[in-house]
C-alpha positions as CSV (number, residue, x, y, z in Angstrom):
1,X,0.0,0.0,0.0
2,X,1.1,3.5,-0.8
3,X,-0.3,6.7,0.7
4,X,-1.0,9.6,-1.6
5,X,-2.9,12.7,-0.4
6,X,-3.8,10.8,2.8
7,X,-5.5,8.0,0.8
8,X,-4.2,4.4,0.7
9,X,-3.5,3.2,-2.8
10,X,-2.8,-0.4,-3.6
11,X,-0.1,-1.6,-5.9
12,X,-2.8,-3.1,-8.2
13,X,-4.5,0.3,-8.5
14,X,-1.2,2.0,-9.3
15,X,-0.4,-0.6,-11.9
16,X,-3.9,-0.3,-13.4
17,X,-3.5,3.5,-13.7
18,X,-0.1,3.1,-15.3
19,X,-1.5,0.7,-17.9
20,X,-4.4,3.0,-18.6
21,X,-2.2,6.1,-19.0
22,X,0.3,4.2,-21.2
23,X,-2.6,2.9,-23.3
24,X,-3.7,6.5,-23.9
25,X,-0.2,7.3,-25.2
26,X,1.2,8.9,-22.0
27,X,4.7,7.9,-21.1
28,X,5.0,6.6,-17.5
29,X,8.2,6.2,-15.4
30,X,7.6,3.0,-13.5
31,X,9.8,1.5,-10.7
32,X,11.1,-2.0,-11.2
33,X,11.5,-4.5,-8.3
34,X,13.4,-7.8,-8.1
35,X,16.4,-9.2,-9.9
36,X,14.8,-10.8,-12.9
37,X,16.1,-8.3,-15.4
38,X,19.7,-8.2,-14.3
39,X,22.1,-7.1,-15.6
40,X,20.2,-4.7,-17.9
41,X,17.7,-3.3,-15.3
42,X,18.5,-3.2,-11.6
43,X,15.4,-3.7,-9.5
44,X,14.9,-1.4,-6.6
45,X,17.3,1.2,-8.1
46,X,16.1,1.8,-11.6
47,X,12.8,2.5,-13.3
48,X,11.6,1.9,-16.9
49,X,9.7,4.3,-19.1
50,X,6.5,2.5,-20.3
51,X,4.7,3.6,-23.4
52,X,1.7,2.5,-25.4
53,X,2.2,-1.1,-26.6
54,X,3.4,-1.4,-30.2
55,X,3.6,-4.3,-32.5
56,X,5.8,-6.6,-30.5
57,X,9.2,-7.8,-31.7
58,X,11.6,-10.3,-30.3
59,X,13.9,-8.5,-28.0
60,X,11.3,-5.9,-26.8
61,X,11.0,-5.4,-23.0
62,X,7.3,-5.3,-22.2
63,X,4.9,-5.1,-19.3
64,X,2.6,-8.2,-19.7
65,X,0.0,-10.1,-17.9
66,X,1.4,-13.7,-17.8
67,X,0.0,-17.1,-17.0
68,X,-3.4,-15.4,-16.3
69,X,-2.1,-14.4,-12.8
70,X,0.5,-11.7,-12.6
71,X,2.3,-8.8,-14.3
72,X,6.0,-8.9,-15.3
73,X,8.4,-6.6,-17.1
74,X,10.4,-9.1,-19.1
75,X,11.9,-9.5,-22.6
76,X,10.1,-11.1,-25.5
77,X,12.2,-14.1,-26.6
78,X,9.7,-15.7,-29.0
79,X,6.6,-14.8,-30.9
80,X,4.5,-17.6,-32.4
81,X,1.3,-16.2,-33.9
82,X,-0.7,-14.8,-30.9
83,X,1.5,-16.5,-28.3
84,X,4.3,-14.6,-26.7
85,X,7.2,-16.2,-24.7
86,X,9.0,-13.9,-22.2
87,X,12.0,-14.3,-20.1
88,X,13.7,-12.1,-17.6
89,X,17.3,-11.3,-18.4
90,X,18.3,-12.4,-14.9
91,X,16.3,-15.7,-15.1
92,X,18.3,-18.8,-15.7
93,X,15.5,-21.2,-16.9
94,X,12.0,-20.1,-16.4
95,X,9.9,-18.5,-19.1
96,X,6.4,-17.0,-19.1
97,X,3.7,-17.1,-21.7
98,X,1.0,-14.6,-22.6
99,X,-1.2,-13.7,-25.5
100,X,-0.6,-10.7,-27.8
101,X,-3.4,-8.8,-26.1
102,X,-1.8,-9.4,-22.7
103,X,1.0,-7.0,-23.5
104,X,0.0,-3.8,-21.7
105,X,3.0,-1.5,-22.4
106,X,6.4,-1.4,-24.0
107,X,9.4,-0.4,-22.0
108,X,11.6,2.0,-24.1
109,X,14.1,3.3,-21.6
110,X,15.7,2.6,-18.3
111,X,16.0,5.5,-15.8
112,X,18.9,5.2,-13.4
113,X,19.0,6.5,-9.8
114,X,20.9,9.5,-11.2
115,X,18.1,10.3,-13.6
116,X,20.0,9.3,-16.7
117,X,18.1,7.4,-19.4
118,X,19.3,4.4,-21.4
119,X,17.5,3.3,-24.4
120,X,16.2,-0.3,-24.6
121,X,15.6,0.1,-28.3
122,X,19.0,1.2,-29.6
123,X,20.9,-1.1,-31.9
124,X,23.6,-1.5,-29.3
125,X,21.2,-2.4,-26.5
126,X,19.4,-4.9,-28.7
127,X,22.7,-6.5,-29.7
128,X,23.7,-6.9,-26.1
129,X,20.4,-8.4,-25.2
130,X,20.6,-10.9,-28.2
131,X,24.1,-11.9,-27.1
132,X,22.9,-12.3,-23.5
133,X,20.1,-14.6,-24.7
134,X,22.7,-16.8,-26.5
135,X,24.8,-17.0,-23.3
136,X,22.0,-18.7,-21.4
137,X,24.0,-21.8,-20.8
138,X,26.6,-19.9,-18.8
139,X,24.4,-17.1,-17.5
140,X,24.4,-18.5,-14.0
141,X,28.2,-17.9,-13.7
142,X,28.1,-14.5,-15.5
143,X,25.4,-13.3,-13.1
144,X,27.4,-14.6,-10.1
145,X,30.4,-12.5,-11.3
146,X,28.2,-9.5,-11.9
147,X,26.7,-9.7,-8.4
148,X,30.2,-10.0,-6.8
149,X,31.4,-7.0,-8.8
150,X,28.4,-4.9,-7.8
151,X,28.9,-5.9,-4.1
152,X,32.6,-4.9,-4.2
153,X,31.7,-1.6,-5.8
154,X,29.2,-0.8,-3.1
155,X,31.7,-1.3,-0.3
């Protein structure tokens, strides 16, 4: 629960409003939690800019309602007709599935704690993400090294 203007607002209400605004074409800066999008998005420290959903492409980062039970901000790894397969960049094995109409917004940028924006759509960003997907067999070890380096930097 969040308190705004003295009124309690639930996370689902905030999410519903963000989806509504993005659907109307208004860009929304939305905080990301968790580690499922490491190393490209750091949960708890960075946000994403959500925009109206566009025709999805493999490699897009989207806000989607998956498995008929929850929302995730993950990357599209496969499109087969109306079925979309998503996977968090920080996930080792698990994937989620949704239908095309379950994509509620497209994440176009990451906003760091310092306010700087990084594009998720640039050619360089898409190449890194494609390489990261190919490195899935060794991702476990790469993420371990990444977390160690981040921990040492924070000391």
